[in-house]
A tleap script that builds the chain and sets N, CA, C and O, in Angstrom:
source leaprc.protein.ff14SB
mol = sequence {
  NLEU LEU PRO ASP PHE LEU SER GLN LEU PRO
  ALA CYS ALA GLU ASP ARG LYS VAL ALA ALA
  ASP CYS THR PRO SER ASN LEU HIE MET THR
  PRO MET PRO PHE ASP ALA LYS SER THR GLY
  PHE ALA TYR GLY ASP LEU CYS GLY PRO ASP
  LEU PRO TYR THR ASN LEU PRO TRP MET LEU
  ARG ARG ILE TYR GLY SER SER SER SER ARG
  LEU ALA PHE VAL ILE ASN LEU ARG GLU PRO
  LEU HIE ARG MET GLN SER ALA TRP TYR HIE
  ALA MET GLN ILE ASP PHE LEU SER VAL CYS
  ARG ASP CYS LYS ALA LEU SER PHE VAL GLU
  GLY LEU ALA THR THR LEU ASP ARG PHE GLU
  GLN SER PRO PRO MET TYR ASP ASP TRP LEU
  TRP GLN SER MET PRO SER LEU GLN LEU PRO
  TRP TRP CHIE
}
set mol.1.N position { 59.165 7.126 4.049 }
set mol.1.CA position { 59.382 7.656 5.613 }
set mol.1.C position { 60.558 6.654 5.983 }
set mol.1.O position { 61.635 7.110 6.368 }
set mol.2.N position { 60.342 5.256 5.863 }
set mol.2.CA position { 61.310 4.423 6.341 }
set mol.2.C position { 62.713 4.446 5.642 }
set mol.2.O position { 63.696 4.147 6.320 }
set mol.3.N position { 62.873 4.819 4.192 }
set mol.3.CA position { 64.230 4.742 3.730 }
set mol.3.C position { 64.880 6.036 4.125 }
set mol.3.O position { 66.107 6.144 4.115 }
set mol.4.N position { 64.013 7.111 4.503 }
set mol.4.CA position { 64.897 8.353 5.116 }
set mol.4.C position { 65.305 8.271 6.530 }
set mol.4.O position { 66.208 8.942 7.030 }
set mol.5.N position { 64.500 7.313 7.199 }
set mol.5.CA position { 64.943 6.995 8.645 }
set mol.5.C position { 66.128 5.936 8.702 }
set mol.5.O position { 67.020 5.956 9.550 }
set mol.6.N position { 66.008 5.022 7.690 }
set mol.6.CA position { 67.033 3.901 7.801 }
set mol.6.C position { 68.302 4.444 7.140 }
set mol.6.O position { 69.240 3.648 7.172 }
set mol.7.N position { 68.525 5.529 6.592 }
set mol.7.CA position { 69.649 6.344 5.888 }
set mol.7.C position { 70.181 6.999 7.201 }
set mol.7.O position { 71.372 7.294 7.103 }
set mol.8.N position { 69.786 7.212 8.040 }
set mol.8.CA position { 70.391 7.984 9.077 }
set mol.8.C position { 71.166 6.812 10.129 }
set mol.8.O position { 71.914 7.252 11.002 }
set mol.9.N position { 70.995 5.614 10.029 }
set mol.9.CA position { 71.411 4.618 10.792 }
set mol.9.C position { 72.826 4.054 10.296 }
set mol.9.O position { 73.139 4.279 9.127 }
set mol.10.N position { 73.638 3.384 11.063 }
set mol.10.CA position { 74.649 2.615 10.495 }
set mol.10.C position { 74.218 1.318 9.572 }
set mol.10.O position { 73.075 0.862 9.601 }
set mol.11.N position { 75.217 0.809 8.793 }
set mol.11.CA position { 74.722 -0.426 7.994 }
set mol.11.C position { 74.683 -1.472 8.968 }
set mol.11.O position { 75.483 -1.446 9.904 }
set mol.12.N position { 73.721 -2.524 8.838 }
set mol.12.CA position { 73.631 -3.625 9.630 }
set mol.12.C position { 74.595 -4.512 9.470 }
set mol.12.O position { 74.940 -4.799 8.323 }
set mol.13.N position { 75.190 -5.093 10.540 }
set mol.13.CA position { 76.412 -6.272 10.358 }
set mol.13.C position { 75.435 -7.419 10.544 }
set mol.13.O position { 74.259 -7.396 10.909 }
set mol.14.N position { 76.410 -8.668 10.118 }
set mol.14.CA position { 75.648 -9.899 10.085 }
set mol.14.C position { 75.127 -10.296 11.446 }
set mol.14.O position { 73.965 -10.646 11.655 }
set mol.15.N position { 76.096 -10.212 12.367 }
set mol.15.CA position { 75.875 -10.604 13.864 }
set mol.15.C position { 74.904 -9.427 14.459 }
set mol.15.O position { 74.789 -8.287 14.009 }
set mol.16.N position { 74.276 -9.964 15.518 }
set mol.16.CA position { 73.266 -9.098 16.148 }
set mol.16.C position { 73.901 -8.007 16.794 }
set mol.16.O position { 75.004 -8.148 17.322 }
set mol.17.N position { 73.307 -6.964 16.791 }
set mol.17.CA position { 73.657 -5.690 17.423 }
set mol.17.C position { 72.463 -4.938 18.424 }
set mol.17.O position { 71.275 -4.971 18.102 }
set mol.18.N position { 72.746 -4.537 19.164 }
set mol.18.CA position { 71.733 -3.745 20.004 }
set mol.18.C position { 72.054 -2.263 19.969 }
set mol.18.O position { 73.208 -1.850 20.083 }
set mol.19.N position { 70.921 -1.416 19.797 }
set mol.19.CA position { 71.040 0.035 19.555 }
set mol.19.C position { 70.241 0.422 20.863 }
set mol.19.O position { 69.514 -0.382 21.447 }
set mol.20.N position { 70.438 1.701 21.260 }
set mol.20.CA position { 69.653 2.258 22.521 }
set mol.20.C position { 69.861 3.881 22.279 }
set mol.20.O position { 70.878 4.492 21.949 }
set mol.21.N position { 68.555 4.344 22.556 }
set mol.21.CA position { 67.973 5.562 22.338 }
set mol.21.C position { 67.549 5.958 23.922 }
set mol.21.O position { 66.509 5.580 24.463 }
set mol.22.N position { 68.554 6.777 24.527 }
set mol.22.CA position { 68.385 7.044 26.079 }
set mol.22.C position { 67.598 8.556 26.057 }
set mol.22.O position { 67.804 9.373 26.955 }
set mol.23.N position { 66.791 8.795 25.070 }
set mol.23.CA position { 66.171 10.416 25.267 }
set mol.23.C position { 65.340 10.017 26.275 }
set mol.23.O position { 64.588 9.042 26.295 }
set mol.24.N position { 65.558 10.947 27.208 }
set mol.24.CA position { 64.362 10.885 28.544 }
set mol.24.C position { 63.002 11.399 27.888 }
set mol.24.O position { 62.011 11.077 28.543 }
set mol.25.N position { 62.784 12.035 26.882 }
set mol.25.CA position { 61.474 12.731 26.414 }
set mol.25.C position { 60.500 11.544 25.868 }
set mol.25.O position { 59.273 11.572 25.953 }
set mol.26.N position { 61.293 10.469 25.277 }
set mol.26.CA position { 60.376 9.438 24.516 }
set mol.26.C position { 59.221 8.877 25.171 }
set mol.26.O position { 58.263 8.595 24.451 }
set mol.27.N position { 59.139 8.653 26.495 }
set mol.27.CA position { 58.199 8.019 27.274 }
set mol.27.C position { 56.755 9.097 26.928 }
set mol.27.O position { 55.650 8.710 26.548 }
set mol.28.N position { 57.072 10.144 27.126 }
set mol.28.CA position { 55.730 11.126 27.129 }
set mol.28.C position { 55.654 11.682 25.868 }
set mol.28.O position { 55.097 12.778 25.802 }
set mol.29.N position { 56.056 11.216 24.907 }
set mol.29.CA position { 55.576 11.839 23.460 }
set mol.29.C position { 54.546 10.945 23.112 }
set mol.29.O position { 54.716 10.072 22.262 }
set mol.30.N position { 53.495 11.109 23.713 }
set mol.30.CA position { 52.122 10.425 23.444 }
set mol.30.C position { 51.189 11.567 23.538 }
set mol.30.O position { 51.289 12.620 24.168 }
set mol.31.N position { 50.194 11.079 22.711 }
set mol.31.CA position { 48.730 12.031 22.929 }
set mol.31.C position { 48.056 12.406 24.292 }
set mol.31.O position { 47.702 11.471 25.011 }
set mol.32.N position { 47.893 13.422 24.621 }
set mol.32.CA position { 47.181 13.883 25.658 }
set mol.32.C position { 45.791 13.659 25.732 }
set mol.32.O position { 45.210 13.622 24.647 }
set mol.33.N position { 45.040 13.483 26.875 }
set mol.33.CA position { 43.493 13.256 26.822 }
set mol.33.C position { 42.820 14.354 25.879 }
set mol.33.O position { 43.220 15.518 25.897 }
set mol.34.N position { 42.022 14.027 25.246 }
set mol.34.CA position { 41.237 14.500 24.092 }
set mol.34.C position { 40.808 16.020 24.375 }
set mol.34.O position { 40.895 16.864 23.483 }
set mol.35.N position { 40.424 16.273 25.430 }
set mol.35.CA position { 40.037 17.641 26.007 }
set mol.35.C position { 41.110 18.581 26.530 }
set mol.35.O position { 40.933 19.791 26.674 }
set mol.36.N position { 42.128 17.995 26.777 }
set mol.36.CA position { 43.311 18.779 27.446 }
set mol.36.C position { 44.042 19.795 26.676 }
set mol.36.O position { 44.131 19.785 25.448 }
set mol.37.N position { 44.611 20.756 27.533 }
set mol.37.CA position { 45.335 21.838 26.658 }
set mol.37.C position { 46.653 21.533 27.397 }
set mol.37.O position { 46.811 20.871 28.423 }
set mol.38.N position { 47.559 22.169 26.636 }
set mol.38.CA position { 49.107 22.058 27.130 }
set mol.38.C position { 49.768 23.375 27.220 }
set mol.38.O position { 49.256 24.292 26.578 }
set mol.39.N position { 50.893 23.623 27.961 }
set mol.39.CA position { 51.557 24.895 27.958 }
set mol.39.C position { 53.153 24.110 28.033 }
set mol.39.O position { 53.334 22.904 28.198 }
set mol.40.N position { 54.090 25.041 27.883 }
set mol.40.CA position { 55.514 24.787 27.671 }
set mol.40.C position { 55.864 24.397 26.344 }
set mol.40.O position { 55.081 24.544 25.406 }
set mol.41.N position { 57.215 23.816 26.201 }
set mol.41.CA position { 57.918 23.818 25.047 }
set mol.41.C position { 57.304 22.514 24.268 }
set mol.41.O position { 57.435 22.410 23.049 }
set mol.42.N position { 56.743 21.698 24.916 }
set mol.42.CA position { 56.769 20.307 24.256 }
set mol.42.C position { 55.442 20.471 23.140 }
set mol.42.O position { 55.563 20.173 21.952 }
set mol.43.N position { 54.122 21.012 23.762 }
set mol.43.CA position { 52.986 20.958 23.006 }
set mol.43.C position { 52.459 22.407 22.602 }
set mol.43.O position { 51.761 22.652 21.618 }
set mol.44.N position { 52.880 23.235 23.456 }
set mol.44.CA position { 52.390 24.698 23.213 }
set mol.44.C position { 50.915 24.719 23.723 }
set mol.44.O position { 50.466 24.399 24.823 }
set mol.45.N position { 50.321 25.167 22.659 }
set mol.45.CA position { 48.650 25.284 22.825 }
set mol.45.C position { 47.940 24.238 22.075 }
set mol.45.O position { 46.732 24.206 21.839 }
set mol.46.N position { 48.895 23.333 21.708 }
set mol.46.CA position { 48.081 22.326 20.857 }
set mol.46.C position { 47.388 21.546 21.674 }
set mol.46.O position { 47.563 21.725 22.879 }
set mol.47.N position { 46.487 20.553 21.255 }
set mol.47.CA position { 45.487 19.458 21.946 }
set mol.47.C position { 45.009 18.603 21.167 }
set mol.47.O position { 45.175 18.777 19.960 }
set mol.48.N position { 44.356 17.561 21.594 }
set mol.48.CA position { 43.578 16.363 20.937 }
set mol.48.C position { 44.695 15.181 20.851 }
set mol.48.O position { 45.908 15.356 20.963 }
set mol.49.N position { 44.069 14.014 20.642 }
set mol.49.CA position { 44.753 12.836 20.193 }
set mol.49.C position { 45.471 12.246 19.025 }
set mol.49.O position { 46.142 11.214 19.014 }
set mol.50.N position { 45.188 13.178 17.911 }
set mol.50.CA position { 45.460 12.830 16.540 }
set mol.50.C position { 46.792 13.768 16.143 }
set mol.50.O position { 47.083 13.961 14.963 }
set mol.51.N position { 47.431 14.229 17.047 }
set mol.51.CA position { 48.789 15.023 16.543 }
set mol.51.C position { 49.801 14.154 16.235 }
set mol.51.O position { 50.503 13.793 17.180 }
set mol.52.N position { 50.072 13.687 15.037 }
set mol.52.CA position { 51.210 12.664 14.562 }
set mol.52.C position { 52.384 12.890 15.413 }
set mol.52.O position { 52.946 11.965 16.000 }
set mol.53.N position { 52.777 14.171 15.486 }
set mol.53.CA position { 54.313 14.401 15.931 }
set mol.53.C position { 54.391 14.104 17.502 }
set mol.53.O position { 55.461 14.008 18.104 }
set mol.54.N position { 52.974 13.953 18.167 }
set mol.54.CA position { 53.112 13.535 19.529 }
set mol.54.C position { 52.664 12.293 19.877 }
set mol.54.O position { 52.206 12.111 21.005 }
set mol.55.N position { 52.745 11.199 18.879 }
set mol.55.CA position { 52.599 9.957 19.301 }
set mol.55.C position { 53.850 9.293 18.678 }
set mol.55.O position { 53.924 9.169 17.455 }
set mol.56.N position { 54.899 8.836 19.557 }
set mol.56.CA position { 55.909 8.452 19.081 }
set mol.56.C position { 55.595 6.688 19.127 }
set mol.56.O position { 56.191 5.974 18.320 }
set mol.57.N position { 54.805 6.193 19.942 }
set mol.57.CA position { 54.467 4.675 19.770 }
set mol.57.C position { 53.937 4.573 18.310 }
set mol.57.O position { 54.466 3.773 17.538 }
set mol.58.N position { 52.849 5.408 17.893 }
set mol.58.CA position { 52.465 4.885 16.233 }
set mol.58.C position { 53.427 5.199 15.378 }
set mol.58.O position { 53.534 4.484 14.382 }
set mol.59.N position { 54.336 6.312 15.552 }
set mol.59.CA position { 55.381 6.574 14.589 }
set mol.59.C position { 56.311 5.373 14.300 }
set mol.59.O position { 56.513 4.957 13.159 }
set mol.60.N position { 56.913 4.797 15.516 }
set mol.60.CA position { 57.736 3.652 15.673 }
set mol.60.C position { 57.043 2.423 15.023 }
set mol.60.O position { 57.736 1.556 14.490 }
set mol.61.N position { 55.507 2.318 15.061 }
set mol.61.CA position { 55.251 1.206 14.817 }
set mol.61.C position { 55.016 1.306 13.112 }
set mol.61.O position { 55.129 0.334 12.365 }
set mol.62.N position { 54.694 2.579 12.705 }
set mol.62.CA position { 54.681 2.880 11.171 }
set mol.62.C position { 56.218 2.534 10.542 }
set mol.62.O position { 56.530 1.947 9.505 }
set mol.63.N position { 56.892 3.031 11.409 }
set mol.63.CA position { 58.341 2.852 10.592 }
set mol.63.C position { 58.971 1.580 10.624 }
set mol.63.O position { 59.723 1.219 9.719 }
set mol.64.N position { 58.652 0.736 11.820 }
set mol.64.CA position { 59.194 -0.684 12.151 }
set mol.64.C position { 58.399 -1.866 11.151 }
set mol.64.O position { 58.882 -2.859 10.605 }
set mol.65.N position { 57.124 -1.392 11.143 }
set mol.65.CA position { 56.111 -2.467 10.441 }
set mol.65.C position { 55.869 -3.609 11.409 }
set mol.65.O position { 55.642 -3.470 12.611 }
set mol.66.N position { 55.944 -4.742 10.754 }
set mol.66.CA position { 55.645 -5.944 11.343 }
set mol.66.C position { 56.771 -6.229 12.281 }
set mol.66.O position { 56.525 -6.993 13.215 }
set mol.67.N position { 58.056 -5.691 12.159 }
set mol.67.CA position { 59.217 -5.796 13.089 }
set mol.67.C position { 58.896 -5.179 14.325 }
set mol.67.O position { 59.442 -5.638 15.328 }
set mol.68.N position { 58.090 -4.200 14.446 }
set mol.68.CA position { 58.096 -3.373 15.550 }
set mol.68.C position { 57.747 -4.314 16.861 }
set mol.68.O position { 57.861 -3.771 17.960 }
set mol.69.N position { 57.366 -5.571 16.813 }
set mol.69.CA position { 57.106 -6.312 18.003 }
set mol.69.C position { 58.394 -6.895 18.561 }
set mol.69.O position { 58.573 -7.451 19.644 }
set mol.70.N position { 59.252 -6.643 17.576 }
set mol.70.CA position { 60.708 -6.987 18.136 }
set mol.70.C position { 61.564 -6.293 18.886 }
set mol.70.O position { 62.625 -6.645 19.402 }
set mol.71.N position { 60.821 -4.945 18.900 }
set mol.71.CA position { 61.680 -3.810 19.666 }
set mol.71.C position { 61.397 -3.959 21.422 }
set mol.71.O position { 60.317 -4.339 21.875 }
set mol.72.N position { 62.143 -3.724 21.956 }
set mol.72.CA position { 62.083 -3.760 23.625 }
set mol.72.C position { 62.589 -2.609 24.353 }
set mol.72.O position { 63.687 -2.069 24.222 }
set mol.73.N position { 61.629 -2.303 25.146 }
set mol.73.CA position { 61.933 -0.753 26.070 }
set mol.73.C position { 61.964 -1.043 27.169 }
set mol.73.O position { 61.281 -1.941 27.661 }
set mol.74.N position { 62.892 -0.223 27.866 }
set mol.74.CA position { 63.357 -0.146 29.352 }
set mol.74.C position { 63.049 0.963 29.758 }
set mol.74.O position { 63.463 1.952 29.153 }
set mol.75.N position { 62.220 1.093 30.920 }
set mol.75.CA position { 62.063 2.420 31.567 }
set mol.75.C position { 62.308 2.620 32.966 }
set mol.75.O position { 61.878 1.915 33.880 }
set mol.76.N position { 63.042 3.650 33.062 }
set mol.76.CA position { 63.136 4.134 34.512 }
set mol.76.C position { 62.425 4.937 35.042 }
set mol.76.O position { 62.635 6.131 34.830 }
set mol.77.N position { 61.345 4.516 35.908 }
set mol.77.CA position { 60.313 5.247 36.463 }
set mol.77.C position { 60.860 6.188 37.592 }
set mol.77.O position { 61.722 5.752 38.356 }
set mol.78.N position { 60.443 7.308 37.704 }
set mol.78.CA position { 60.805 8.034 39.230 }
set mol.78.C position { 59.366 8.380 39.614 }
set mol.78.O position { 58.423 8.431 38.825 }
set mol.79.N position { 59.317 8.626 41.016 }
set mol.79.CA position { 58.180 8.982 41.840 }
set mol.79.C position { 57.885 10.229 41.196 }
set mol.79.O position { 58.893 10.903 40.980 }
set mol.80.N position { 56.830 10.719 40.836 }
set mol.80.CA position { 56.365 11.887 39.988 }
set mol.80.C position { 56.710 13.087 40.962 }
set mol.80.O position { 57.402 13.908 40.361 }
set mol.81.N position { 56.500 13.388 42.035 }
set mol.81.CA position { 56.547 14.455 42.603 }
set mol.81.C position { 58.290 14.762 42.760 }
set mol.81.O position { 58.813 15.860 42.570 }
set mol.82.N position { 58.868 13.744 43.076 }
set mol.82.CA position { 60.480 13.846 43.091 }
set mol.82.C position { 61.015 14.435 41.904 }
set mol.82.O position { 61.808 15.376 41.873 }
set mol.83.N position { 60.421 13.681 40.705 }
set mol.83.CA position { 60.846 14.131 39.363 }
set mol.83.C position { 60.446 15.752 39.127 }
set mol.83.O position { 61.192 16.598 38.634 }
set mol.84.N position { 59.242 15.933 39.551 }
set mol.84.CA position { 58.939 17.418 39.543 }
set mol.84.C position { 59.943 18.300 40.258 }
set mol.84.O position { 60.490 19.259 39.714 }
set mol.85.N position { 60.133 17.956 41.390 }
set mol.85.CA position { 61.024 18.738 42.245 }
set mol.85.C position { 62.385 18.820 41.619 }
set mol.85.O position { 62.988 19.894 41.617 }
set mol.86.N position { 62.853 17.833 41.135 }
set mol.86.CA position { 64.277 17.615 40.535 }
set mol.86.C position { 64.191 18.585 39.276 }
set mol.86.O position { 65.110 19.391 39.132 }
set mol.87.N position { 63.243 18.564 38.440 }
set mol.87.CA position { 63.122 19.416 37.426 }
set mol.87.C position { 63.170 20.809 37.543 }
set mol.87.O position { 63.858 21.519 36.809 }
set mol.88.N position { 62.319 21.294 38.619 }
set mol.88.CA position { 62.310 22.611 39.042 }
set mol.88.C position { 63.566 23.232 39.428 }
set mol.88.O position { 63.953 24.276 38.902 }
set mol.89.N position { 64.238 22.594 40.370 }
set mol.89.CA position { 65.767 22.667 40.831 }
set mol.89.C position { 66.624 22.893 39.686 }
set mol.89.O position { 67.301 23.917 39.605 }
set mol.90.N position { 66.632 21.922 38.728 }
set mol.90.CA position { 67.535 22.167 37.675 }
set mol.90.C position { 67.095 23.346 36.692 }
set mol.90.O position { 67.962 24.031 36.151 }
set mol.91.N position { 65.904 23.546 36.497 }
set mol.91.CA position { 65.543 24.664 35.768 }
set mol.91.C position { 66.001 26.114 36.620 }
set mol.91.O position { 66.628 27.028 36.085 }
set mol.92.N position { 65.634 26.110 37.775 }
set mol.92.CA position { 66.088 27.323 38.625 }
set mol.92.C position { 67.550 27.565 38.631 }
set mol.92.O position { 67.860 28.700 38.992 }
set mol.93.N position { 68.465 26.815 38.335 }
set mol.93.CA position { 69.994 27.036 38.339 }
set mol.93.C position { 70.142 27.712 37.175 }
set mol.93.O position { 70.979 28.614 37.177 }
set mol.94.N position { 69.397 27.450 35.955 }
set mol.94.CA position { 69.692 28.282 34.733 }
set mol.94.C position { 68.457 29.175 34.264 }
set mol.94.O position { 67.983 29.271 33.132 }
set mol.95.N position { 68.071 29.796 35.437 }
set mol.95.CA position { 67.016 30.691 35.386 }
set mol.95.C position { 65.801 30.410 34.426 }
set mol.95.O position { 65.295 31.274 33.709 }
set mol.96.N position { 65.428 29.214 34.491 }
set mol.96.CA position { 64.388 28.803 33.648 }
set mol.96.C position { 64.366 29.027 32.269 }
set mol.96.O position { 63.339 29.338 31.665 }
set mol.97.N position { 65.735 28.845 31.619 }
set mol.97.CA position { 65.945 29.243 30.336 }
set mol.97.C position { 65.727 27.677 29.576 }
set mol.97.O position { 66.265 26.697 30.092 }
set mol.98.N position { 65.132 27.575 28.671 }
set mol.98.CA position { 64.935 26.571 27.869 }
set mol.98.C position { 64.679 25.091 28.537 }
set mol.98.O position { 64.911 24.047 27.928 }
set mol.99.N position { 64.281 25.137 29.579 }
set mol.99.CA position { 63.893 24.042 30.361 }
set mol.99.C position { 62.916 24.329 31.392 }
set mol.99.O position { 63.153 25.235 32.191 }
set mol.100.N position { 61.813 23.640 31.465 }
set mol.100.CA position { 60.718 23.771 32.458 }
set mol.100.C position { 60.042 25.211 32.741 }
set mol.100.O position { 59.652 25.642 33.826 }
set mol.101.N position { 60.008 25.818 31.522 }
set mol.101.CA position { 59.538 27.232 31.492 }
set mol.101.C position { 58.267 27.260 32.169 }
set mol.101.O position { 57.998 28.316 32.742 }
set mol.102.N position { 57.483 26.380 32.219 }
set mol.102.CA position { 56.062 26.380 32.850 }
set mol.102.C position { 56.242 26.349 34.364 }
set mol.102.O position { 55.304 26.818 35.008 }
set mol.103.N position { 57.234 25.900 35.009 }
set mol.103.CA position { 57.411 25.629 36.108 }
set mol.103.C position { 58.176 27.045 37.132 }
set mol.103.O position { 58.432 27.086 38.335 }
set mol.104.N position { 58.326 27.856 36.272 }
set mol.104.CA position { 59.050 29.213 36.862 }
set mol.104.C position { 58.396 29.857 37.778 }
set mol.104.O position { 57.339 30.421 37.496 }
set mol.105.N position { 58.931 29.879 39.058 }
set mol.105.CA position { 58.141 30.553 40.343 }
set mol.105.C position { 59.443 30.635 41.173 }
set mol.105.O position { 60.533 30.127 40.911 }
set mol.106.N position { 59.052 31.451 42.320 }
set mol.106.CA position { 60.067 31.654 43.319 }
set mol.106.C position { 60.100 30.576 44.106 }
set mol.106.O position { 61.010 30.674 44.930 }
set mol.107.N position { 59.456 29.541 44.200 }
set mol.107.CA position { 59.653 28.425 45.073 }
set mol.107.C position { 59.113 27.133 44.269 }
set mol.107.O position { 58.207 27.244 43.442 }
set mol.108.N position { 59.643 26.074 44.525 }
set mol.108.CA position { 58.993 24.773 44.014 }
set mol.108.C position { 57.268 24.511 44.401 }
set mol.108.O position { 56.392 24.158 43.612 }
set mol.109.N position { 57.138 24.793 45.781 }
set mol.109.CA position { 55.720 24.823 45.979 }
set mol.109.C position { 54.831 25.700 45.414 }
set mol.109.O position { 53.657 25.416 45.180 }
set mol.110.N position { 55.419 26.895 45.157 }
set mol.110.CA position { 54.560 28.006 44.534 }
set mol.110.C position { 54.378 27.639 42.979 }
set mol.110.O position { 53.391 28.068 42.382 }
set mol.111.N position { 55.389 26.797 42.291 }
set mol.111.CA position { 55.347 26.459 40.870 }
set mol.111.C position { 54.390 25.227 40.838 }
set mol.111.O position { 53.657 25.039 39.867 }
set mol.112.N position { 54.406 24.489 41.788 }
set mol.112.CA position { 53.625 23.298 41.687 }
set mol.112.C position { 52.267 23.670 42.033 }
set mol.112.O position { 51.439 23.046 41.369 }
set mol.113.N position { 51.725 24.585 42.959 }
set mol.113.CA position { 50.310 25.039 43.296 }
set mol.113.C position { 49.908 25.751 41.982 }
set mol.113.O position { 48.812 25.442 41.514 }
set mol.114.N position { 50.614 26.610 41.370 }
set mol.114.CA position { 50.278 27.092 39.748 }
set mol.114.C position { 49.856 26.127 39.148 }
set mol.114.O position { 48.634 26.017 39.047 }
set mol.115.N position { 50.686 25.165 38.586 }
set mol.115.CA position { 50.357 24.046 37.784 }
set mol.115.C position { 49.147 23.078 38.251 }
set mol.115.O position { 48.332 22.576 37.478 }
set mol.116.N position { 49.173 22.930 39.465 }
set mol.116.CA position { 47.878 22.027 40.079 }
set mol.116.C position { 46.696 23.060 39.717 }
set mol.116.O position { 45.761 22.557 39.094 }
set mol.117.N position { 46.620 24.188 39.965 }
set mol.117.CA position { 45.328 25.095 39.654 }
set mol.117.C position { 45.145 24.792 38.156 }
set mol.117.O position { 44.028 24.379 37.845 }
set mol.118.N position { 46.105 24.937 37.124 }
set mol.118.CA position { 45.876 24.794 35.932 }
set mol.118.C position { 45.084 23.549 35.488 }
set mol.118.O position { 44.116 23.523 34.729 }
set mol.119.N position { 45.736 22.446 36.159 }
set mol.119.CA position { 45.418 21.062 35.760 }
set mol.119.C position { 43.894 21.034 36.311 }
set mol.119.O position { 43.119 20.313 35.682 }
set mol.120.N position { 43.427 21.695 37.344 }
set mol.120.CA position { 41.942 21.584 37.726 }
set mol.120.C position { 40.929 22.200 37.066 }
set mol.120.O position { 39.739 22.002 37.309 }
set mol.121.N position { 41.465 23.132 36.021 }
set mol.121.CA position { 40.558 23.779 35.189 }
set mol.121.C position { 39.780 22.976 34.093 }
set mol.121.O position { 40.289 21.989 33.563 }
set mol.122.N position { 38.743 23.354 33.825 }
set mol.122.CA position { 37.856 22.458 32.728 }
set mol.122.C position { 37.971 23.322 31.484 }
set mol.122.O position { 37.545 24.473 31.388 }
set mol.123.N position { 38.688 22.527 30.406 }
set mol.123.CA position { 39.158 21.287 30.342 }
set mol.123.C position { 40.605 21.577 31.363 }
set mol.123.O position { 40.999 22.628 31.868 }
set mol.124.N position { 41.104 20.366 31.409 }
set mol.124.CA position { 42.400 20.411 32.330 }
set mol.124.C position { 43.567 20.963 31.529 }
set mol.124.O position { 43.557 20.768 30.314 }
set mol.125.N position { 44.562 21.625 32.076 }
set mol.125.CA position { 45.820 22.144 31.566 }
set mol.125.C position { 47.029 21.627 32.033 }
set mol.125.O position { 47.550 21.886 33.118 }
set mol.126.N position { 47.484 20.822 31.092 }
set mol.126.CA position { 48.900 20.008 31.542 }
set mol.126.C position { 50.164 20.761 31.243 }
set mol.126.O position { 50.729 20.681 30.153 }
set mol.127.N position { 50.572 21.463 32.204 }
set mol.127.CA position { 52.115 21.854 31.871 }
set mol.127.C position { 53.099 20.894 31.722 }
set mol.127.O position { 53.141 19.885 32.425 }
set mol.128.N position { 53.988 21.180 30.744 }
set mol.128.CA position { 54.907 20.059 30.493 }
set mol.128.C position { 55.659 19.202 31.494 }
set mol.128.O position { 55.915 18.018 31.273 }
set mol.129.N position { 55.994 19.825 32.570 }
set mol.129.CA position { 56.612 19.240 33.727 }
set mol.129.C position { 55.506 18.236 34.514 }
set mol.129.O position { 55.886 17.200 35.060 }
set mol.130.N position { 54.099 18.662 34.510 }
set mol.130.CA position { 53.278 17.929 34.788 }
set mol.130.C position { 53.011 16.662 33.998 }
set mol.130.O position { 52.962 15.567 34.559 }
set mol.131.N position { 52.848 16.810 32.750 }
set mol.131.CA position { 52.729 15.800 31.784 }
set mol.131.C position { 53.863 14.628 31.708 }
set mol.131.O position { 53.753 13.407 31.590 }
set mol.132.N position { 54.829 15.360 31.805 }
set mol.132.CA position { 56.178 14.364 31.793 }
set mol.132.C position { 56.144 13.495 33.095 }
set mol.132.O position { 56.793 12.449 33.060 }
set mol.133.N position { 55.549 13.768 34.094 }
set mol.133.CA position { 55.404 13.117 35.405 }
set mol.133.C position { 54.218 12.235 35.500 }
set mol.133.O position { 53.847 11.839 36.605 }
set mol.134.N position { 53.635 11.922 34.472 }
set mol.134.CA position { 52.463 11.117 34.446 }
set mol.134.C position { 52.413 9.919 33.672 }
set mol.134.O position { 51.491 9.684 32.891 }
set mol.135.N position { 53.498 9.062 33.893 }
set mol.135.CA position { 53.627 7.699 33.080 }
set mol.135.C position { 52.305 6.977 33.095 }
set mol.135.O position { 52.168 6.202 32.149 }
set mol.136.N position { 51.219 7.051 34.008 }
set mol.136.CA position { 50.072 6.115 33.935 }
set mol.136.C position { 49.348 6.623 32.722 }
set mol.136.O position { 48.797 5.745 32.057 }
set mol.137.N position { 49.239 7.812 32.312 }
set mol.137.CA position { 48.501 8.014 31.064 }
set mol.137.C position { 49.394 8.076 29.789 }
set mol.137.O position { 48.866 8.519 28.769 }
set mol.138.N position { 50.682 7.680 29.746 }
set mol.138.CA position { 51.449 7.634 28.471 }
set mol.138.C position { 51.714 6.221 28.280 }
set mol.138.O position { 51.906 5.781 27.146 }
set mol.139.N position { 51.744 5.349 29.486 }
set mol.139.CA position { 52.179 3.867 29.273 }
set mol.139.C position { 51.280 3.025 28.438 }
set mol.139.O position { 51.698 2.167 27.661 }
set mol.140.N position { 49.810 3.359 28.667 }
set mol.140.CA position { 48.944 2.588 27.673 }
set mol.140.C position { 49.246 2.818 26.252 }
set mol.140.O position { 48.846 1.933 25.495 }
set mol.141.N position { 49.858 3.802 25.733 }
set mol.141.CA position { 50.090 4.040 24.273 }
set mol.141.C position { 51.310 2.991 23.640 }
set mol.141.O position { 51.406 2.639 22.465 }
set mol.142.N position { 52.090 2.654 24.634 }
set mol.142.CA position { 53.203 1.773 24.257 }
set mol.142.C position { 52.969 0.296 24.537 }
set mol.142.O position { 53.910 -0.413 24.894 }
set mol.143.N position { 51.708 -0.196 24.381 }
set mol.143.CA position { 51.462 -1.581 24.470 }
set mol.143.C position { 51.687 -2.391 23.335 }
set mol.143.O position { 51.479 -3.603 23.391 }
savepdb mol mol.pdb
quit
């Protein structure tokens, strides 16, 4: 795995270099709570904490090994409800094609109410745009 990963990167120079990955989805690429179900593009109908492709912190530790402690992360957190409202308006402008499929509704309030109804089920159902707005459940994986 490591050789394949490293082959995609430029050769290292003698002096120190800083690389950045500004992918907005990295933070929430963590396992969901054990009994949770999911909707949308990110997880579909998958659930459980042991899905390897939903645990980016684990994958990075595996790739970087003992050097992983040298990695530094900067996150720009946004108030969750504002983030969700922004996601809804962005998706509405493109008729909910390819983004925020699970927030599709006639209004933001209607979409949010539907999402919260699903979240209050047992087990809880996490729509993508809700999961992506819950950093308190994702940050512990990045310790």
